[in-house]
N, C-alpha and C positions, 0 to 999 in steps of 0.2 A: 742306430737309432737316429729318426729324422728329429730336430727338435724345433717346432715352429709353433708362432702363437703371436698375441699382443703384449708387448712391452712394455709400452704407455698408451695411455686414450691415444688412439688411431695412428698407432707406432707399431708395424708388424715388424716379425724378423722368421727366416729360415735360415735355418744351417743343417748341412749333413756331409760338408765333405771331408773324405780320409785319404784322398791323394787319386782315388777311381772311383770315388761315387758320383759321377757328373751326373748319372739318368735318377740316384736317390735326392740328389739337390736339388735338381728341376722340379720333381713331384713334391719336395718339400716347398719351393714357392709356389708352386700350384695349389697346394692346399691350405697354405698359409692365405692364398688370395681369396678361395672357395671359404675359408673361413671369414675371412673377413667381410666378403659381400654377401654371402648368403649362409652365412650363423652356422649351418649344416647339411651335409649329403650323403647320401649312402657311400660315396667312394671315402669322403671322408672320415666318415665313421671307421671304413673297416682299416683305414691310415692308423686313425688314433689308436685301434685294438691291437695295437701290436703288443707283445710280452715285454716285459722291462729288460734290462741290457743285463747281463750275466754278472758275477762277481768276477774281476779281474786276479790272476792268479799273482801271487807275490814275486820278488825278483829274486832271482836275474831270471827266471822262467818267462817273463812277462815280455822283458826287453828280446830274448832270446827270439821266443814267439813271435813275438809282433813282427821282429828285420827278417826272420825266415817268408813267415805270410808276404807282406809286403814283396819282398824278392821273387818270389813264384807267382803274384799277382803281376807284377813287372814283366817276369821274362813270358806270362801266357797272354800278356798284351803285344809283348814283340812281336807273338809267331802271328798275330792278327792283321799286322801291316804287310 
């Protein structure tokens, strides 16, 4: 889930990195810049209309699922090299 916006007057932030989210982090930065400069745009509105994150499962399912997913994504990324 992208997180960006004005933290304080004229102080903007964007974050979204999860180890494999370089594109999402870049887009969050672009959307923070659009929000700071333009206030609103069609792309920004689309970006802001994401569904809220789902509730995380309880432990130990959370850790097991997170580790399996991360290992799978790392393995898939290794294929691209």
